[in-house]
C-alpha positions as CSV (number, residue, x, y, z in Angstrom):
1,M,-21.9,-34.8,301.7
2,S,-23.4,-32.0,304.4
3,L,-26.1,-29.4,304.5
4,R,-23.8,-27.2,303.0
5,K,-21.8,-29.4,301.2
6,R,-24.9,-30.0,299.4
7,E,-26.0,-26.1,299.4
8,F,-22.0,-25.3,297.7
9,S,-22.4,-27.8,295.3
10,K,-26.0,-25.8,293.6
11,Y,-24.1,-23.6,292.2
12,G,-20.8,-25.2,291.5
13,I,-18.5,-25.2,294.0
14,H,-17.3,-27.7,296.0
15,I,-15.1,-28.5,298.8
16,E,-12.2,-31.2,298.7
17,D,-10.2,-31.8,302.6
18,R,-7.3,-30.9,300.4
19,Y,-8.8,-28.5,297.2
20,L,-12.0,-26.1,295.9
21,I,-13.6,-26.7,292.7
22,Q,-15.1,-25.0,291.1
23,E,-17.1,-26.5,287.9
24,T,-18.7,-22.9,286.4
25,E,-19.7,-23.8,282.0
26,G,-17.6,-25.7,279.5
27,K,-14.6,-25.5,283.0
28,K,-13.7,-26.5,285.9
29,V,-10.7,-24.9,287.7
30,V,-9.6,-26.3,291.1
31,V,-7.9,-25.1,293.6
32,P,-4.7,-26.7,296.7
33,Y,-6.0,-24.6,299.9
34,Y,-1.8,-24.4,300.2
35,H,-2.1,-22.0,296.9
36,I,-4.4,-19.6,298.7
37,R,-2.5,-16.0,299.5
38,T,-5.8,-13.4,299.9
39,L,-8.7,-14.7,300.9
40,E,-11.7,-11.7,300.2
41,Y,-15.5,-11.1,301.1
42,R,-17.4,-9.3,299.8
43,E,-21.7,-8.8,299.6
44,N,-21.7,-12.0,297.0
45,R,-18.4,-13.0,296.4
46,I,-15.5,-13.8,297.1
47,I,-12.5,-13.8,295.6
48,L,-9.4,-15.4,296.3
49,Y,-6.2,-14.9,295.0
50,T,-3.4,-17.4,295.3
51,G,0.3,-17.0,294.8
52,G,0.6,-16.1,291.0
53,I,-1.2,-13.3,289.8
54,E,-4.5,-16.0,289.8
55,R,-7.6,-14.0,290.7
56,I,-11.2,-16.1,290.9
57,V,-13.5,-15.1,291.5
58,I,-17.8,-16.6,293.0
59,E,-20.5,-14.9,293.5
60,L,-23.4,-16.7,296.1
61,P,-25.9,-15.3,297.4
62,P,-25.7,-13.4,300.6
63,E,-26.0,-15.9,302.9
64,V,-25.0,-18.8,301.4
65,C,-21.3,-16.8,300.3
66,E,-20.9,-16.5,303.8
67,Q,-21.0,-19.8,304.8
68,L,-18.9,-21.4,301.9
69,Y,-16.2,-17.9,303.1
70,E,-16.0,-19.9,306.9
71,E,-16.0,-23.6,305.5
72,L,-13.0,-21.6,303.5
73,L,-11.2,-21.0,306.2
74,I,-11.8,-23.1,308.1
75,H,-10.3,-25.5,305.7
76,I,-7.5,-23.9,305.0
77,E,-6.7,-23.2,309.3
78,R,-7.0,-27.5,308.9
79,V,-3.6,-27.6,305.6
80,Y,-1.8,-25.7,308.0
81,L,-2.3,-27.1,311.3
């Protein structure tokens, strides 16, 4: 497991080949990359919008948030190549 992925795991975020898993207290959300329509990055927050009205908000420390944003862009691009 890469250093980045281990860092994300500390916050309940798991990056897989085709989907993102977010684990919070008593809840697990799985989002396939091809369902992500818009990816919004703010200082300490990433907001994923899917094909419907679903919106997933991931709050992390700013430096981890930026790394996750970059990682998500790479995985989304791979899905469409």
